[in-house]
C-alpha positions as CSV (number, residue, x, y, z in Angstrom):
1,V,33.6,-39.4,60.3
2,R,30.6,-39.1,57.9
3,T,28.1,-39.7,60.8
4,V,29.8,-37.1,63.0
5,K,29.8,-34.5,60.2
6,G,26.0,-35.1,59.7
7,I,25.3,-34.9,63.4
8,L,27.3,-31.7,63.7
9,T,25.5,-30.2,60.7
10,H,22.2,-31.1,62.3
11,E,23.0,-29.4,65.6
12,L,24.6,-26.4,64.0
13,T,21.5,-25.9,62.0
14,H,19.6,-25.7,65.3
15,V,22.2,-23.2,66.7
16,N,21.7,-21.0,63.6
17,Q,17.9,-21.2,64.1
18,L,18.2,-20.2,67.7
19,D,20.4,-17.2,66.7
20,K,17.9,-16.1,64.1
21,S,15.0,-16.4,66.5
22,G,16.6,-14.2,69.1
23,D,16.2,-17.0,71.7
24,K,12.5,-17.2,71.0
25,M,12.5,-20.6,69.4
26,K,9.9,-23.0,70.8
27,P,11.0,-26.4,71.8
28,S,10.4,-29.2,69.3
29,S,7.3,-31.2,69.6
30,D,7.0,-34.4,71.8
31,A,10.1,-36.4,70.9
32,T,8.2,-39.6,71.8
33,N,5.9,-39.2,68.9
34,N,8.2,-39.5,65.9
35,T,5.7,-38.3,63.3
36,E,4.9,-35.1,65.3
37,Y,8.6,-34.5,66.2
38,L,9.8,-34.9,62.6
39,S,7.0,-32.6,61.4
40,N,8.4,-29.7,63.4
41,V,9.9,-27.2,60.9
42,H,13.1,-26.8,62.8
43,E,13.6,-30.6,62.7
44,I,12.7,-30.7,59.0
45,M,15.4,-28.1,58.3
46,A,18.0,-29.7,60.4
47,H,17.4,-33.2,59.0
48,A,17.3,-31.8,55.4
49,N,20.7,-30.2,55.9
50,E,22.1,-33.3,57.5
51,A,20.8,-35.4,54.6
52,I,22.5,-33.3,52.0
53,V,25.8,-33.3,53.9
54,D,25.5,-37.1,54.3
55,L,24.9,-37.7,50.6
56,M,27.4,-35.2,49.3
57,S,30.0,-36.7,51.7
58,N,29.5,-40.0,50.0
59,D,31.0,-38.5,46.8
60,Y,27.7,-38.3,45.0
61,T,27.3,-35.5,42.5
62,K,24.7,-32.8,42.9
63,D,22.9,-34.4,39.9
64,D,22.9,-37.8,41.7
65,V,21.3,-36.2,44.7
66,L,18.8,-34.2,42.6
67,Q,17.7,-37.5,41.0
68,L,17.2,-39.0,44.5
69,L,15.2,-36.0,45.6
70,R,13.0,-36.0,42.5
71,N,12.4,-39.7,42.4
72,P,13.6,-41.7,45.4
73,K,12.4,-45.0,44.1
74,N,14.3,-44.8,40.8
75,S,17.6,-43.4,42.0
76,K,21.0,-45.0,41.9
77,I,21.5,-43.8,45.5
78,D,20.0,-45.9,48.2
79,A,17.9,-43.7,50.5
80,A,19.6,-45.5,53.4
81,E,22.9,-43.8,52.5
82,S,21.6,-41.0,54.8
83,N,19.9,-41.8,58.0
84,A,18.3,-38.4,58.0
85,F,16.9,-38.9,54.5
86,W,15.8,-42.4,55.3
87,K,13.8,-41.3,58.3
88,Y,11.7,-38.8,56.2
89,W,11.4,-41.3,53.3
90,D,10.2,-44.0,55.7
91,Y,7.7,-41.8,57.7
92,F,6.4,-39.4,55.0
93,Y,7.1,-40.6,51.4
94,D,4.1,-41.7,49.5
95,P,4.3,-41.5,45.7
96,E,0.5,-41.4,45.5
97,E,0.0,-38.6,47.9
98,Q,2.9,-36.4,49.1
99,N,2.1,-34.9,52.5
100,D,3.2,-31.4,53.7
101,T,6.1,-32.7,55.8
102,W,7.6,-34.5,52.8
103,K,7.2,-31.5,50.6
104,K,8.8,-29.2,53.2
105,F,11.7,-31.7,53.7
106,L,12.3,-31.8,49.9
107,K,12.1,-28.0,49.8
108,Y,14.9,-27.6,52.4
109,C,16.9,-30.4,50.8
110,F,16.9,-28.5,47.5
111,Q,17.8,-25.3,49.3
112,Y,20.7,-26.9,51.2
113,L,21.9,-28.7,48.1
114,E,22.0,-25.4,46.2
115,E,24.1,-23.9,49.0
116,Y,26.4,-26.9,49.3
117,D,30.1,-26.3,48.4
């Protein structure tokens, strides 16, 4: 059930993006290149929303999730609790040098967490 909820959240995020763009949304980057594909802002937003739904569906508190977002290596939540979070952590997290994709992913995670009911 949790996985289905995350997938639906991800795809509904794309539907909302398409509605807001007036059908002018460009297709995502080459899906065979994971780094390029996951760096697309529409994918970042959809994965961030999915990650928050995944984590909150595991009965974590907002404070628990905030701790993960602020310091993934020292959180009581295993990043693998959310496939969406894990992908971005695996591809883009570097405690020495945070790249733009990781920063954008976190930005949207914080936004979706704030909106989460």
